[in-house]
N, C-alpha and C positions, 0 to 999 in steps of 0.2 A: 348074784351080781359078778359081774367080771373085774379081775384085777387087771392094773394098768398094764404090766407086761404082757397079760394074755390078750388084751384088746390091741395092742400094739402088734403082736406077732399076727393076728387075724387080719388086721388091715392091711399089714405088709404082705399077706399071701393075696389077698385081693388086689391090692395095687400092683404087684407082680404079674399079675393074669392081665392087667391093663397095658402092661409094657411100659410103664413109666421108667425113666431111666435111673430115678434113685428111690425107690418105693419105700423104703425103711424109714430114710431120712424124712420123706413127708408125711408117712405116717406118724412120727414122733412129732414133726412141727405142728401138725393139726392139733394132736392132742396137747401139747404143750400151750398151744394158742387158747384152747378151750379152757384149760387148767390156769391160764395167765401164770404160767411158770416157764423157767429156762429148761432145754432138754435133759440137764443135767439132774432136774428134780426127779423125771422119770426113771431114770437108773437106780437113783437113791430110795424111790418109794414105789418099785416095781410091784410090790405085795399088796399096796393099798386099793381097796376097793372104790369102782367109780360108782357114784351115783346114777341110778337109772335114766333119770333126764339127761344127765351128760352122757351116758352112754348112747343114748338116742341120738343126741346132736352130734357126737363123734361120728356115728356111722352115717348119717346124713351127709357132713361133708366128706366123709371118704368115699361115698358112692358118687357125689358130685366131682369129686377130683378125678375119680376113676372114669367118669363120661367126657372129661377132658376141660372141665372148668379150670382156670388158672389158680393156682395155690394162692397168688397175691389176692385175688378177687375174694377168695375164701376167708382168708384172715384179715384183709382190708389193709394190709400193709406190706412195704417192701423196703429192703435196705438199699441205700446208694450213698457212696463215698462216706460210709461210715456213720450215716444219718437215717433215721426211720422215717419213712413217707407213707402217708393215706393213698391208699390207691381205691378205685371204685369200678363196677363194670362201666364200659363205655369211656374209659381214660386208658391210654397207654401205659402199660408197665415198665417200669425204668430197666435197662440192661446192663449187666456189668460192663459191656464193652464201651457204653458211652461214657463210663469213668474215664476212659483215655481222653475222649473230648475235653472234659472238665479238667483233667488234670493238664493238658497242654495249654489250655488258655491261662490256668493259673500260673504255668511255668513262664508265660510270654509275658503275663502283666508284672511278675516279679523282676524279669528281666529289663523289660522296656517301658514299664509305666508302674514305677514305685509309688509309695504313698505320697500324695502331694503336701506340702506345707498347709492347704487350707482347701475345702471343698471336696469331692469325690468324682473320680472317675465313672462313666456311665457305660453299662453293657446292656444291649437287648438280646433276649433268647427267643426265637422265631419258632412257634408250634411248641409251647411250653408244656403241654400236657399237666402233670400233676405238680410241676412246677420244680422236678429234681437238679435241673441244669442250673436254672437262675438261682435257685436258694441255696445250692452247695458253692456256687461261685461267690455270692454274697457272703457266706458262712466262713470261707476260706481267703477271702480279700476283703477284708473289713474297710478298706477305703473305696470300696466302689458301690455304686447304686445299681440296681438292675431291675430292668423292666422284663416282663414275660407277655408274650401276645399269643392268643390262640382262638380259634373260630368256634371253639365248643365252650359253651357257657358253663357245662358241667365241670370240665376241666379247669376252668377259671375259679370256680367255687371249691374244688379241691385244692387246687394250688393255694389259694388264700387261706385255707385252713392250715396248710403245711408251713406256709411263711410264718403265721401266728405261732403255731406249734413250736418252731424254733427261735422265737423271738425276732424276727427280721422284717416285721411288716413296716418298719418305718425305714428300711433299705430295699426292700424289694416289693414292685407294684405289677399289679396284672390288669391287662388291656384286653378288651375284645376286637380282634380283628383278623385279617388274612396277611400272610407273610408277603402276598403280592402287592399290598397296600402299605404295608409294615404298620403304618399308625392311622387311626381315625381321626387324627387333629393335626395341628401345625407341626412340620417335620422337627424332629430333634436329632443332633449330631450325636454320635456315639464312640467311644475309643475301641468298641468290638461289637461285632454282630456274630451271633453264635446260634447254629441250628442244628437239630438232629431231624431232618426233615423226613417225609414219606419217600423211600427210595426202592421199594419193591416192585419189579417189573409186573404189570397188570395180570400177565398171564402165567405168572407163578403164584399168584395168592391162591389159586384152588390147592396147590400142592404144599402148602403150610400145613403145620401141625393142628390139629384140631384145636387146642388151646390158644394158638397164636390167632387162628381164625375168628375167635371170640372177641378179640380186640378190635377197636373202632377201624374200619376200613380207610377210612379218612387219613389214617395216621399211618397206614402201610403203602397205600397204592400211590406209586411214584409214575404213574403212567406207561406207556408203551415200551420204555427203555430203562424205566426207573429213574430219569433224570429230569423230568419235568420241574420239579420245585427248584432243582439248582437253577435251571434257566429262569425260571419266574425271579428268583431272588437276586441274580446276578445281573437282571436287566436293569434294575434301579437302585441298586445296593450303594451306589457312589454317593446317591443324594442323602445318605444318612450316617455314612462313615466321616470321620475326622480325617486329614491328610494322611496320618501315619497309622490310621487304625488297622484292626485285624479282623478278617472275616474268617470263622472257623465252623467247617463242617463235619459231621459224621456222614460217613459213606458206605454203601453196601460193597460186599466183595465183587472185585474186579471193576469198580466205579472209579478209585482214586485218580488214574490218569486222565480220564476223560473231564472228570471235574477239575483237575488241576490246568488242563488246557482250556477248558472254559474261563477260569479264573485269569489266565494270562491274556486272554483274548479281551476280558473285561478291563484289562488295566493293572491287574494285581502282578507286577513283575519285581518287585522290591525284593522281597523275601518269603519264599513259598518252601512250606515243608509237608511231608507225609508222615503219619505215625502209625506204626502198626500196634495190633491187639497182640495179647498173648499166645494166640493161635498163629500169629505170622502174617495175619490178614491186613493189608492197608485199610485203616478204619476211619483216620481223622486227616483232612487235607486243610492246613492253615494257610492262608491267603494273605498277603501284605503288601 
């Protein structure tokens, strides 16, 4: 039998040859996941032997990771805004940069829409995926009700699971629909509309890393210039926003200026901002 530290060393060597950015970290995360322990456990029990069955499972996951399968799909989970979310193949994996979108909306609500004396403010998340944006907003803004809409029934099932996991099923609902239509029922007015839509230009999809290409194309493909979803949302979003409401987008690199101008042309001229991510990229456009 192989001991823990030896298994990690072998996996690290294999994943290094696969040119992963953080091969040792991923080797440890996969084994910690199988052992249902924190990474610290691996260091404290490095001489502990792995059962043969577990060793076989470990190498199966390591090989799949080396072939480009996303780590989040292998472990079925991803952290976002300090919360753990279930993810599955066929559902977009939450990204750290999307936290800037959520943080921007939270800050806006605390400044402009504090807790009402009764009732709730309402937010809708267009293209909700696993529900990470909608659930995080409900978690950190206890005075809001959040709706998430997605065209993928699988994503909606995963999102509903995540809402229940965090005890937010009473304040978060998930609906089947397309962001072009917003809701398949009578129009509801919202204090904020939030979206991380597909924004990668179609001709760049083939150049994405193998693991990103395993994620759903519908959640990545933004059309010829990457801006199709923004045009669709801005074409009728006024019908769903309250007069002083917020429209907040995540955008791709180099797209913030174009989306901001599209917002101004759609009448969002009261208070508009751009938020940069930690890499200095203009990542979020806030329109009001």
